[in-house]
C-alpha positions as CSV (number, residue, x, y, z in Angstrom):
1,M,89.4,-85.2,170.6
2,E,89.6,-88.7,172.1
3,E,87.3,-91.6,171.3
4,R,86.0,-91.5,174.8
5,D,84.4,-88.1,174.2
6,F,82.0,-89.7,171.7
7,F,80.7,-92.4,174.1
8,D,79.0,-92.9,177.4
9,E,80.5,-95.8,179.3
10,R,78.9,-98.2,181.8
11,P,79.8,-101.6,183.2
12,E,77.5,-104.6,182.6
13,R,77.4,-108.3,183.4
14,K,76.1,-110.9,181.1
15,M,75.7,-114.7,181.6
16,A,77.3,-117.2,179.3
17,T,77.5,-121.0,179.3
18,L,81.1,-122.1,179.1
19,N,83.0,-125.4,179.3
20,C,86.1,-125.8,181.4
21,P,88.9,-127.2,179.2
22,H,90.4,-129.1,182.2
23,C,87.4,-131.0,183.6
24,Q,85.0,-130.6,180.6
25,Q,82.2,-129.5,182.9
26,S,79.7,-126.9,181.6
27,A,78.5,-124.0,183.8
28,E,77.0,-120.5,183.7
29,Y,79.5,-117.7,184.3
30,E,79.1,-114.0,184.7
31,I,81.3,-112.1,182.2
32,N,82.1,-108.4,182.8
33,W,81.6,-106.0,179.8
34,L,82.2,-102.3,179.3
35,V,79.4,-100.9,177.2
36,R,80.1,-97.8,175.2
37,T,77.0,-96.1,173.8
38,K,77.3,-93.4,171.2
39,K,76.2,-90.0,172.4
40,R,73.3,-88.3,170.7
41,N,75.1,-85.1,169.7
42,V,78.7,-84.2,168.7
43,P,80.6,-82.7,171.5
44,P,80.7,-78.8,171.2
45,R,84.5,-78.5,170.8
46,A,84.7,-80.8,167.8
47,D,86.2,-79.8,164.5
48,E,85.4,-81.2,161.0
49,R,87.7,-84.2,161.4
50,D,86.0,-85.1,164.7
51,R,82.5,-84.7,163.2
52,A,83.5,-87.2,160.5
53,R,84.8,-89.6,163.1
54,F,81.6,-89.1,165.2
55,A,79.4,-89.9,162.1
56,K,81.2,-93.2,161.6
57,A,81.2,-94.2,165.3
58,R,79.0,-97.1,166.5
59,S,78.0,-98.3,169.9
60,Y,79.9,-101.4,171.1
61,M,80.8,-103.6,174.1
62,I,84.3,-104.7,175.2
63,R,84.8,-107.9,177.2
64,K,86.8,-107.0,180.4
65,D,87.3,-110.6,181.7
66,D,89.9,-112.8,180.0
67,L,90.2,-115.5,182.7
68,L,87.6,-117.3,184.7
69,A,87.8,-119.9,187.5
70,C,86.0,-123.2,187.0
71,K,83.0,-123.6,189.2
72,N,83.6,-127.3,189.8
73,M,84.9,-127.6,193.4
74,R,87.3,-130.4,192.5
75,C,88.8,-128.5,189.6
76,R,88.8,-124.7,190.4
77,K,91.4,-124.1,187.7
78,R,91.5,-120.8,185.8
79,F,90.9,-120.9,182.0
80,E,90.8,-118.4,179.2
81,I,87.6,-117.3,177.6
82,T,88.1,-118.2,173.9
83,S,84.5,-118.9,172.7
84,V,83.1,-115.4,173.5
85,Q,84.1,-112.4,171.3
86,S,86.1,-109.7,172.9
87,V,84.4,-106.8,171.0
88,V,80.7,-106.8,170.0
89,F,79.0,-104.0,168.0
90,T,75.5,-103.4,169.4
91,E,73.8,-101.4,166.5
């Protein structure tokens, strides 16, 4: 079985305050995340190895955005998101 069989996926947007490295201006940005929530029960076609993997599985979020455009009209340069983790466990 694949890892996706153990989780329900849904997109989510969260706000974060980030600083542009070019113009040094702080602003609120929406960051896209993929939220994977662990299912309540083991899928029916799982064997013993899959049941052990399911027992260890935890719900988590993956950051989908790597680059953002600065909101300052004079700057508008793209910059990498380095201050926000790329994977966050939610349990």
